[in-house]
TORPA-233071 format. One record per residue (C-alpha): residue in three letters; x, y, z. Coordinates in steps of 0.05 Angstrom, whole numbers, padded with zeros to 5 digits, always signed. Layout:
# residues N
ALAXYZ ...
END
This chain:
# residues 206
MET-00460-00095+00232 GLN-00389-00087+00244 SER-00358-00020+00278 ALA-00309+00023+00245 PHE-00265+00006+00291 VAL-00269-00064+00276 LYS-00263-00055+00211 ILE-00202-00014+00209 MET-00167-00068+00256 ARG-00180-00124+00206 PHE-00140-00086+00158 TYR-00085-00080+00195 ALA-00087-00151+00219 SER-00092-00177+00149 LYS-00065-00127+00094 ASP-00098-00179+00038 LYS-00064-00146-00027 GLU-00121-00173-00064 SER-00171-00135-00025 LEU-00128-00071-00020 PRO-00179-00029-00073 ALA-00240-00052-00032 ALA-00198-00028+00032 ILE-00193+00044+00001 ALA-00267+00039-00012 MET-00278+00023+00054 PHE-00237+00078+00085 GLY-00267+00128+00040 GLY-00339+00113+00067 LEU-00312+00113+00139 SER-00281+00193+00122 ALA-00354+00210+00133 SER-00351+00188+00204 SER-00373+00242+00256 ASP-00320+00213+00303 ALA-00254+00248+00288 GLN-00211+00192+00304 ILE-00245+00145+00261 ARG-00235+00198+00201 GLY-00165+00205+00218 LYS-00149+00127+00225 SER-00187+00117+00157 GLU-00144+00167+00120 LEU-00081+00132+00146 GLY-00112+00063+00127 ALA-00122+00085+00062 ALA-00047+00116+00053 GLU-00020+00049+00072 ALA-00067+00007+00028 LEU-00042+00059-00030 LEU+00031+00047-00005 LEU+00019-00030-00005 MET-00005-00027-00077 GLY+00061+00004-00096 ASN+00031+00078-00103 ALA+00082+00115-00056 LEU+00072+00181-00087 GLU-00009+00180-00073 ALA+00005+00152-00006 HIS+00058+00207+00013 GLN+00002+00262-00006 LYS-00048+00225+00036 TYR-00006+00222+00091 LYS+00020+00290+00088 SER-00057+00315+00092 ALA-00065+00274+00153 ALA-00007+00309+00187 GLN-00039+00367+00172 THR-00110+00359+00186 TYR-00097+00318+00250 ALA-00038+00359+00274 GLY-00071+00361+00347 GLN-00077+00287+00353 PRO-00008+00255+00370 TYR-00029+00186+00351 ILE-00050+00199+00278 ARG+00007+00255+00265 GLY+00056+00208+00288 ILE+00039+00154+00245 ALA+00026+00201+00186 LEU+00097+00227+00201 TYR+00124+00155+00196 GLY+00080+00145+00137 ILE+00112+00206+00097 ALA+00177+00182+00112 VAL+00165+00112+00091 CYS+00139+00140+00027 SER+00199+00185+00015 GLN+00249+00129+00026 GLU+00210+00087-00025 LEU+00213+00151-00073 GLN+00288+00146-00060 LYS+00289+00214-00023 PRO+00336+00196+00034 ASP+00341+00263+00064 GLU+00270+00279+00063 ALA+00257+00213+00099 VAL+00311+00226+00150 ALA+00277+00292+00166 GLN+00205+00259+00175 TYR+00239+00204+00218 ASP+00270+00262+00256 ALA+00203+00296+00265 LEU+00171+00237+00289 LEU+00226+00216+00341 ASP+00229+00292+00364 SER+00159+00300+00373 GLN+00159+00247+00431 SER+00185+00264+00501 GLY+00250+00241+00529 SER+00321+00244+00503 GLY+00339+00177+00492 LEU+00305+00129+00439 ALA+00280+00077+00493 GLU+00248+00140+00530 LYS+00214+00163+00466 ASN+00186+00094+00451 THR+00159+00087+00516 SER+00127+00157+00504 TRP+00104+00135+00442 LYS+00067+00071+00464 ALA+00034+00108+00523 VAL+00003+00151+00463 ALA-00014+00094+00423 LEU-00047+00059+00480 SER-00093+00117+00496 SER-00114+00122+00427 LEU-00135+00050+00418 GLY-00207+00051+00445 SER-00236+00015+00504 CYS-00242-00051+00462 ALA-00164-00058+00448 GLN-00145-00030+00517 ALA-00183-00090+00545 ALA-00149-00136+00490 VAL-00081-00112+00519 GLN-00099-00120+00594 ARG-00117-00188+00579 GLY-00049-00197+00556 ASP-00070-00203+00477 THR-00018-00191+00425 LEU-00007-00122+00405 GLY+00022-00151+00332 SER-00041-00131+00291 ILE-00047-00057+00325 PRO-00017-00007+00283 ALA+00049+00019+00295 VAL+00061-00002+00368 ASP+00133-00007+00353 ILE+00138+00053+00306 VAL+00197+00090+00343 GLU+00235+00028+00341 GLN+00226+00019+00266 ALA+00235+00099+00249 ALA+00302+00098+00286 TYR+00328+00039+00249 ASN+00297+00065+00181 LYS+00335+00130+00197 GLY+00400+00095+00194 GLU+00385+00057+00130 CYS+00368+00127+00097 LEU+00429+00158+00124 ARG+00470+00096+00090 MET+00429+00107+00028 ALA+00448+00183+00025 GLY+00516+00157+00031 LYS+00528+00183+00105 HIS+00559+00121+00129 GLU+00588+00149+00198 GLU+00524+00182+00213 ALA+00488+00113+00200 ASN+00537+00078+00236 THR+00524+00116+00298 GLN+00448+00114+00287 PHE+00450+00033+00286 THR+00492+00038+00345 ALA+00433+00077+00380 VAL+00385+00030+00356 VAL+00426-00030+00389 SER+00430+00003+00451 ALA+00364+00032+00460 PHE+00326-00036+00433 PRO+00365-00097+00455 GLY+00347-00162+00436 THR+00295-00134+00383 ASP+00296-00151+00308 ALA+00314-00079+00295 ALA+00372-00085+00340 LYS+00398-00151+00311 SER+00392-00118+00235 ALA+00422-00057+00261 GLN+00484-00097+00291 ASP+00487-00134+00228 VAL+00497-00068+00188 ILE+00553-00047+00235 ASP+00589-00111+00230 ARG+00589-00107+00157 TYR+00612-00033+00156 GLU+00669-00052+00206 LYS+00687-00114+00164 MET+00689-00062+00099 MET+00728-00011+00139 GLY+00778-00054+00163 GLY+00790-00085+00095 ASN+00799-00012+00066 GLN+00859+00003+00112 
END
């Protein structure tokens, strides 16, 4: 019999859209677990499945419930805040999304994005359980582990939301911070592309 941890990790590794309704049912069953970590991660999994199915409003409600219920568990609350922000972005509410991305970033220690990223990864690693920690120590990929790069993505998404809200100068400042904090990453490359397009546009308007 698969452990609850394995079931959750397999969902995050595959995210097969055809199996999303079954995944939601599976997470519903795990919600009765006596382990608070399993319950919390199950609620997050169900929310993500709903979001992948295009139901951003219901996913938003589930993420919000998780953020409130598991306020004392930094990993679950962090992913929930990120999820609320993503849903708000999907629902075309950029100001609300920015506030939630800021809430996530503010919850991490350190003054800069790179420090906040290090802080988050420590929180994430400590919450993974012995099996996943052993995999990390063996050098296995973190790609299938939920939200390892959540701070990096949140920082980039915040810039996108500021741009969506028409706050182009603030967005440009945010993208510049992403390039500085996460050099060589996909987020930094995407942020630099946005900066270059913005500067080209502004140059053409002079």
